[in-house]
C-alpha positions in Angstrom: 0.0 0.0 0.0 1.3 3.4 -0.9 2.2 5.8 1.9 0.2 9.0 1.9 2.0 12.4 1.9 0.3 15.8 2.3 2.2 18.8 1.0 1.0 22.2 2.4 2.5 25.3 0.8 0.9 28.5 -0.6 3.0 28.2 -3.8 0.9 26.1 -6.1 3.8 25.6 -8.6 6.0 24.2 -5.7 3.3 21.8 -4.5 2.7 20.5 -8.0 6.4 19.9 -8.5 6.7 18.2 -5.2 3.7 16.0 -6.0 5.2 15.0 -9.3 8.6 14.3 -7.9 7.3 12.2 -4.9 4.8 10.3 -6.9 7.4 9.5 -9.6 9.0 7.0 -7.2 5.8 4.9 -7.4 5.6 4.4 -3.6 3.5 7.4 -2.5 0.1 9.0 -3.0 0.4 12.8 -2.6 -2.3 15.4 -1.9 -1.5 19.1 -2.0 -3.1 22.0 -0.1 -2.3 25.6 -0.9 -4.0 27.2 2.1 -2.8 27.1 5.7 -6.4 27.7 6.8 -7.5 24.4 5.1 -4.6 22.4 6.3 -6.2 20.6 9.2 -9.3 19.8 7.2 -7.1 18.4 4.4 -5.2 16.3 6.9 -8.4 14.9 8.5 -9.8 14.0 5.1 -6.6 12.5 3.6 -5.1 10.8 6.7 -1.5 11.2 5.6 1.5 9.2 6.9 3.5 12.4 6.8 3.1 16.1 6.1 5.4 18.6 4.5 4.5 22.1 5.8 5.6 25.5 4.6 6.6 27.9 7.4 5.6 31.2 5.8 2.1 31.3 4.4 -0.1 34.4 4.1 -3.3 33.1 5.5 -2.0 30.9 8.4 1.6 30.3 9.4 3.1 26.9 9.4 3.8 27.3 13.1 0.1 27.8 13.8 -0.8 24.8 11.6 1.8 22.7 13.4 0.3 23.7 16.8 -3.1 22.7 15.6 -1.8 19.4 14.4 -0.2 18.7 17.8 -3.5 19.5 19.6 -5.7 17.3 17.3 -6.2 13.9 18.8 -6.5 12.3 15.4 -3.6 14.1 13.8 -1.1 14.5 16.6 0.8 11.3 15.8 1.5 12.3 12.1 5.1 13.4 11.6 5.6 16.7 9.8 8.6 18.4 8.3 8.7 22.2 7.7 9.7 23.6 4.4 11.4 27.0 4.4 13.1 29.5 2.2 14.4 31.4 5.2 17.5 29.2 5.3 19.4 27.8 2.3 20.7 24.4 1.4 24.2 25.8 1.8 23.4 26.6 5.4 21.9 23.1 6.1 24.4 21.2 4.0 21.5 19.9 1.9 20.1 17.8 4.7 17.2 18.0 7.0 18.0 20.1 10.0 16.2 21.1 13.2 14.9 24.3 14.7 13.2 24.2 18.1 13.0 20.4 17.9 11.2 20.6 14.5 12.7 19.1 11.4 12.9 21.4 8.4 14.1 21.3 4.8 15.4 24.3 2.9 13.7 25.2 -0.4 14.2 24.3 -3.1 14.2 20.7 -2.1 15.7 18.0 -4.3 13.7 14.9 -5.1 16.2 12.6 -3.4 16.1 14.7 -0.3 12.2 14.5 -0.2 12.3 10.7 -0.6 15.0 10.3 2.0 13.0 12.4 4.5 9.8 10.5 3.8 11.6 7.2 4.4 13.1 8.5 7.6 9.8 9.6 9.1 7.5 6.8 7.8 9.7 3.8 8.2 
């Protein structure tokens, strides 16, 4: 059975590219959501195995969405990884890093890095 991945980011072009890259492996089903305000509803409907979550969104920040996820009894067990353009791949060495105990990936994210992160958090 394919693992389910939810990508939440206000940049539609980015979520489309991530969906294509992740689904190309053949191991995952991906749903995208471009509104932070709709993130929790999307997660409840889709029941993902993992979530990629943008930090900076205009309607609701990734931090606020993450707090909502952690408070939701149905969703709190789902691992999430922040996506951010605030730091660069050069600063992170091209690997997942942590801020305040939360894992994040610097944008733009390479396909191999996405898949490695999914495997780490859904193994």
